[in-house]
N, C-alpha and C positions, 0 to 999 in steps of 0.2 A: 390497495385498500380492501379489495374483496378477500384476499388471502388473510389479511389481518382480522377481518370480521369472522372468517371461518375458524381461524386459530382461537380467537376469543370465545366463540361459541363452543368449540371443542373443549377448551379449558374450563368453561362454565359447567358443561355437562360432566366432565371428569371430576370437578370439585364437588358437584352435587352428589355424584355416586360415592365419592370418598366420604363426604359428610354423612350420608345415609348409612354407610357401612359402619363408621365409627359410632354413630348414634345407636345402631342395633347392637353393637358389641358392649356398649355401656349401659345396659338395662339396669334400671334402679330396682332393687329387690327390697321388700319390706323387712327382710331378716338377713343378718350376716352370720355365717357359720365358719368355723375353723376347726380342723381336726389336727390333733397332735399325736405323735407316736414316740415311744421310748424303747429302743431295742434291748435285748434280742427278742426274736420272734420264732417260735417253733412252728411246725406245719399244722398244729392243732388250733382250730378256730376258738375252741373253748379257752385255750391259754391266752389268746389275744384279748379277751374280755375278762380275764381273771381279776376279780376285785382285790386280791391280795397283792398282786404285782402291779396293777394299775398301769398297763402299758399303753392304753389308748384313752384319749379324752377328746371331747367335743365342746367347744365354746359357742354359745348361741346368743345373739343380741337382736332384739326387736328395734328396728329403726323408725317405724311408722308411729308417730305421735298421735295419729287419729285412732289407733287401736288401743283401747285401755287394757285389754287382755286378749291374748291370741293363743289358741290351742293348736299345737303342731305335733308332727311326728317326723321321724327321720326316714330317708330312703338310703339304704346302704348298698354299695356296689364294690365288689372285690374283683380285680382283673389281673391276670398274668398267665403267660405261656398258653394261650388258647383257652383259658378257663375264665368263666364269668359267673360270679355268684352274686345274687341280689336279693333284696327284701321281697318276700312274697306279698303281692298286692292284696291278698285276701286276709292277711294277718292284721289284727287290730291291737296295737300296743297301747299301753296307758298313754294318755295325752301328756305332752310337755307344755306347761302354761308359761307364756312369756309376758312380761310387762315392759312397757316402753322404757328404754334406757338402762334396764337392769340385766347385766350379764349373767347367763345361766351356764354353769360349768357342769357338764355331764361326765361322770367318771366311768371307769370300767364296769362298776356295779350297775350304773344306769344303762350302760350299753349292752350288758350281758344278754338280755332277751333278744336283741337284734342279731346275735351270733348263734342262737340256738338253731340247730339243723332243721327243725320243723317250721321255722319262720323264714327259710331261705329257699330260693330257686337256684338250681345248679345247671349251668350250660357248659358244654365242652368237657365236663368231668362229672360223673354221676355221684349222687349221694352214696350209692352202694360202693363205688370205687373209693370214695372218701373214707367210709367206715372200714372197708377191707384193708386199706393201706394205712390206716391210723392217722389220716390227715391229708393235707394237700401235698403235691410234689414240691420238693425244695425249689426255691427260686425267688425272683423278685415279683412282688405284687403291689398294685396300687389299691389303697382303701379310700373310697370316696363317700362323702355324705352330702345329701341335699336336704334342706328343711322343706317339708310339705305341709300345706294346710291340712289339719286333722280330718276335716269333713270332705275335702276335695283332693284325695290322694292321687287320683288319676289325671289331674290337671297339671298345669305348669307349676314348677317349684316356687317356693316363697324365698329361696336363697340361691345364690350361685353355688355350683358344686365346689367343694373343698376336698383336696386329696393329700394323702401322705403316701410315701413308698416304704415298704418293709422288705427285708430279706428273710424269708422263712427257711430255716435250716435246723436239722437235728443237732441238738447241743450235746457235747460230750459230757459224761457224768463228772462230778468233781473228783479230783485226785488228791489224796493225802500226801503232802510233801514232807512233813515231819511227823512221824508217828509219835503219839503221846507215850512217854516213859522211856524213850531212847536218848 
């Protein structure tokens, strides 16, 4: 009987710990964000947000019906091979205004300012090395975004982090297979 009570108490404590952990992992955010990528990607960050090729996009949705209009900004983070590049906290982009239930699609043109070198902090790879080498080293990178309250950028994010993975590589120039006139 005593063993049974001890086991039940242990089971109760473990289930409370598990429930608390699951509850912490399922934080409800007022905004949902999703990032999409379309290869190929060169080592140049400017190419990643090129409006002509439109290789990156972010979809943002305000889930909080209590907020009639919500001004946000993005926090960008690029990681790979010991390199981390993220949005500079001192940079103030134009606000993105969200309305409840209306999906906002941000294109490469909208994201372009977030990829400007002056708006980014480099860790593990300097801005000078980036400029000297003409971009990032070839390899796999994660590109992640979080939606942040526009006026409280240094506080907790308004969305969960959304990531995509890209392979940055120098692309071979096009080759003419059939010359014209032959």
